[in-house]
ROMIGU-826036 format. One record per residue (C-alpha): residue number from 1; residue in one letter; x, y, z. Coordinates in steps of 0.05 Angstrom, whole numbers. Each point is the difference from the previous one (the first is absolute). Layout:
N
    i  aa    east   north      up
  NUM   A       X       Y       Z
...
END
This chain:
348
    i  aa    east   north      up
    1   M     302     218    -300
    2   A       4     -74      17
    3   S      68     -28      16
    4   P      25     -63     -34
    5   L     -36     -60      29
    6   T      38     -65      10
    7   L     -46     -61       1
    8   S      13     -71      23
    9   S     -16     -56     -48
   10   E     -64     -15      38
   11   N     -22      72      -4
   12   E      16       4     -74
   13   A     -43     -62     -11
   14   L     -59      38      30
   15   L       4      50     -57
   16   T     -24     -50     -53
   17   H     -63     -26      35
   18   Q     -67      13     -31
   19   C     -61      -1      46
   20   V     -61     -44     -12
   21   V     -44      61      15
   22   S      11      53     -54
   23   K      29      67      20
   24   D     -55      31     -43
   25   L     -49     -15      57
   26   L      40      45      48
   27   H      -1      74      16
   28   A      76       4      -5
   29   P      43      48      40
   30   G      25      60     -38
   31   P      10      75       2
   32   N     -74      13     -10
   33   F     -24     -52      50
   34   L     -33      51      47
   35   D     -39      31     -58
   36   R     -22     -68     -27
   37   C     -19     -35      65
   38   F      -9      49      57
   39   V     -31      62     -33
   40   P     -62     -39     -24
   41   S     -10     -29      70
   42   G     -38      30      58
   43   R      62      29      32
   44   T      -1      74      17
   45   P      49      51     -29
   46   Q      36       2      67
   47   V      12     -75      -1
   48   L      23       5     -73
   49   R      49      54      22
   50   S      28     -46      54
   51   L       6     -58     -49
   52   G      35      47     -48
   53   A      50      20      54
   54   L      16     -73      14
   55   Y       4     -24     -72
   56   N      40      60     -23
   57   H      55       0      53
   58   G      69     -32       0
   59   R      39     -36     -55
   60   L     -64     -35     -25
   61   G     -40      65       0
   62   G     -45       6     -61
   63   T       9     -72     -23
   64   G     -62     -31      32
   65   Y      45     -44      44
   66   V      16       9      74
   67   S      57     -17      47
   68   I     -18       6      73
   69   L      44     -10      62
   70   P     -40     -32      56
   71   V      28       1      71
   72   D     -54     -23      48
   73   Q      39     -62      22
   74   G      21      33      65
   75   I     -71     -14      24
   76   E     -18     -60     -43
   77   H      64     -40      11
   78   T      30      36      62
   79   A      49      57      -5
   80   G      61     -39      22
   81   A      -9     -54     -51
   82   S     -15      50     -55
   83   F      54      52      14
   84   G      53     -43      33
   85   P      34     -14     -67
   86   N       8      76     -10
   87   P     -12      39      64
   88   M       1      68     -35
   89   Y     -74     -12     -17
   90   F     -21       3      73
   91   D       4      75     -16
   92   P     -63      13     -42
   93   E      32      56     -40
   94   N      46     -49     -35
   95   I     -61     -37     -27
   96   L     -22      64     -35
   97   K      70      13     -24
   98   L       4     -70     -31
   99   A     -66       8     -37
  100   I      21      68     -27
  101   E      70     -20     -20
  102   G     -27     -65     -28
  103   G     -47      37     -48
  104   C     -64     -30      27
  105   N     -70      25     -17
  106   A     -19      -1      74
  107   V      20     -26      68
  108   A     -48     -43      40
  109   T      11      -2      74
  110   T     -31      11      69
  111   F     -32      56      39
  112   G      61       0      44
  113   T      49      10     -57
  114   F     -39      54     -35
  115   G     -18      33      65
  116   S      73      11      16
  117   V      21      31     -67
  118   A     -64      22     -36
  119   R      14      74      -1
  120   K      69     -10     -30
  121   Y     -20     -49     -55
  122   A     -74       7     -18
  123   H      16      44     -60
  124   K      58     -44     -24
  125   I     -32     -68     -12
  126   P     -72     -26       3
  127   F     -18     -31      68
  128   L     -38     -66       2
  129   V     -21      -8      73
  130   K     -13     -72      22
  131   I     -60       8      47
  132   N      -6     -72      26
  133   H      48     -54      22
  134   N       8     -69      29
  135   E      43       8      62
  136   L      41     -58      27
  137   L       5      18      74
  138   T     -62     -38      18
  139   Y      15     -70      26
  140   P     -17     -48     -29
  141   N       5      36     -66
  142   K     -65      14     -37
  143   Y     -13      24     -70
  144   E     -47      59       4
  145   Q       6      68     -33
  146   I     -17      58      47
  147   M      -3      74     -12
  148   F      60      41      26
  149   G     -29      68     -18
  150   S     -53      36     -39
  151   V      -7      20     -73
  152   R      -6      72      22
  153   Q      66      -6      37
  154   A      34     -24     -64
  155   W     -31      58     -38
  156   D      26      50      52
  157   M      70     -29     -10
  158   G      -4      18     -74
  159   A     -13     -70     -25
  160   T     -12     -11     -74
  161   A     -28     -69      13
  162   V     -19     -49      55
  163   G      14     -74       0
  164   A     -31     -58      39
  165   T       3     -75       4
  166   V     -58     -50       0
  167   Y      13     -73      18
  168   F     -51     -31     -47
  169   G     -22     -68      23
  170   S      17      12      73
  171   E     -50      -3      58
  172   D       9      75       6
  173   S     -10      16     -74
  174   N     -73      24       4
  175   R      18      55      51
  176   E      62      20     -40
  177   I     -38       4     -66
  178   V     -54      45      30
  179   E      51      43      38
  180   V      48      10     -57
  181   A     -55      13     -52
  182   A     -27      55      45
  183   A      70      28       9
  184   F      11       1     -75
  185   E     -66      36     -11
  186   E      22      53      49
  187   A      69       5     -33
  188   H     -33      11     -67
  189   S     -45      53      30
  190   L      62      37      23
  191   G      33      -7     -69
  192   M      51     -54      17
  193   A      17     -62     -40
  194   T      -7     -70      29
  195   V      45     -62      -3
  196   L     -22     -68      27
  197   W      45     -57      22
  198   C     -44     -58     -22
  199   Y      29     -58      40
  200   T     -32     -68      13
  201   R       6     -29      70
  202   N     -28     -66      25
  203   N      37     -60      28
  204   A     -44     -45     -45
  205   F      30      33     -62
  206   K      67     -35      14
  207   T       5     -75     -11
  208   A      58     -48       6
  209   Q      11       6     -75
  210   K     -13      74     -16
  211   D     -10      68      31
  212   F     -62      26     -35
  213   H       8      69      33
  214   V      38      15     -64
  215   A     -47     -36     -48
  216   A     -22      39     -61
  217   D     -73     -16       9
  218   L      -4      19      73
  219   T      43      63      -6
  220   G     -37      19     -64
  221   Q     -67      -3      36
  222   A      30      42      57
  223   N      20      51     -52
  224   H     -71       1     -28
  225   L     -29      12      69
  226   G      52      55      12
  227   V     -20      38     -63
  228   T     -72      -4      22
  229   M      19      30      67
  230   G      26      63     -34
  231   A      74     -12      -8
  232   D      35      42     -53
  233   I      60     -46       0
  234   I       3     -73      21
  235   K      62     -29      35
  236   Q       7     -75      -4
  237   K      53     -53       9
  238   L      27     -31     -63
  239   P     -38     -66     -13
  240   E      38     -65       5
  241   N     -53     -52     -14
  242   N     -73     -10     -16
  243   G     -60     -43      15
  244   G     -16      24      70
  245   F     -75      -2     -10
  246   S       0     -68     -35
  247   T      48     -33      48
  248   L     -29      27      65
  249   K     -70     -10     -27
  250   F     -32      66      20
  251   G     -26      61     -36
  252   K     -18      -5     -73
  253   C      44     -19     -59
  254   V      -5     -26     -71
  255   P      52     -38     -41
  256   A      11      60     -46
  257   M      33      37      58
  258   Y      57     -49      -2
  259   D       5     -25     -72
  260   Q     -22      61     -41
  261   L      15      61      43
  262   S      67     -23      27
  263   T      57     -50       0
  264   D      54     -16      51
  265   H      45      54     -31
  266   P      12      58      49
  267   I     -20      52     -52
  268   D     -66     -35     -14
  269   L     -14      -7      74
  270   T      13      74      10
  271   R     -43      18     -60
  272   Y     -58     -35      34
  273   Q      12      48      59
  274   V      -2      59     -49
  275   L     -65     -26     -31
  276   N     -32       1      68
  277   C      20      73       8
  278   Y     -55      15     -50
  279   S      45     -18     -59
  280   G      52      49      24
  281   R     -45      61       9
  282   I      28      -1      71
  283   G      75      -9       2
  284   L      32     -62      30
  285   I      65      10      37
  286   N      36     -62      26
  287   S      40      -3      64
  288   G      75      -9      -3
  289   G       3     -51      56
  290   E      51     -11      55
  291   S      75      11      -6
  292   L      39     -64      -9
  293   G      68      32     -11
  294   A      45      -6     -61
  295   G     -56     -20     -49
  296   D     -46      59      16
  297   L      16      41     -61
  298   E     -12     -56     -49
  299   S     -64     -20      37
  300   A     -26      72       0
  301   V      13       7     -75
  302   R     -35     -67     -13
  303   T     -62      22      39
  304   A      -1      66     -38
  305   I       4     -36     -67
  306   V     -56     -48      19
  307   N     -44      58      24
  308   K      12      44     -60
  309   R      -9     -54     -53
  310   A     -64     -23      35
  311   G     -29      70      -4
  312   G      15      23      71
  313   Q      19      71      18
  314   G      61      -8      43
  315   L      32     -25      64
  316   I      -5      20      73
  317   S      67     -25      27
  318   G      27      15      69
  319   R      43     -50      37
  320   K      44     -15     -60
  321   A      17      75      -2
  322   F       4      23      72
  323   Q      33     -63      30
  324   R      65      15     -37
  325   P      49      60      -4
  326   F     -34      64     -24
  327   A      35       4     -67
  328   E     -16     -73     -15
  329   G     -73      13      18
  330   V      -3      58     -49
  331   A      31     -43     -54
  332   L     -50     -56      12
  333   L     -59      48      -5
  334   N      29      29     -64
  335   A       9     -70     -29
  336   I     -74     -14      11
  337   Q     -18      66     -33
  338   D      45     -15     -59
  339   V     -44     -60     -17
  340   Y     -59      47      -9
  341   L      41      51     -37
  342   N      27     -52     -49
  343   P     -43       0     -64
  344   A      27     -69     -19
  345   I     -39     -31      58
  346   T     -71       0     -25
  347   L     -68     -29      16
  348   A      -2     -75     -12
END
């Protein structure tokens, strides 16, 4: 059962918004989502079983929504910076304990973490193994996703799913697209589900006025490419603006993308991301973002409301949970889940 949800005035205001794109165009999340959207697809029974294991686990099990704890920041952002606020998470077992106690559908982390505790936890919570990373020990830093292990290695660990990142728009994107698409094909052949971090990355996407790495049009197109690559779930940052194509003057765009399919409202911007996930046939989960301290709970709830009302399928939130005391991390994960369990928070 969902616990009582206390909302700020800003979050309450989000509950009255109505999107310019009708919810009737979406394949909305729900208890029968797998039957409606995955069973008619080309996925094998083994992949469907893995998807069922992921969607039917934890506090949100059977709802069509997911809550995932991601802890790959030890590689992506350096271990000291990531775990310094709460050193207990240098021990990988505590990552698994947080995901289980927090009622998550799955835990997404590294070969190193799973490799140290796989036999103890593979039957207790679905594993989502992140198979590539951008490491920050190269100087000067570069932004390039490289493989840290094989799909077969993840399968041997008992993984339910594999995850990977592509930096769309980067100089390295062509190699990453080909490499990750091949990895996802192999994962599906072994019966695992796939999750793609669809991030944009190019210095030209950031101007003096706006950072278009979080523009709805650019991130939406990244989502569309990610679905085409074989992702079963798309992970994307919550959009904060729009007009990347029209402002930077590249790619293709039409006025309707900005004045008929979206507005500057965060729920409309996120609905455009959902539309690009084949109208929601593939679920959109938004990232929870970095921990900023005292306002994390309210921020996480806001992100969950925007995602749910837009037609998304959940959040993948890590730093806000593991960079605080264990009990507070559990409470924050539960607060996110309560948004999806609350029938009063509906599609816009």
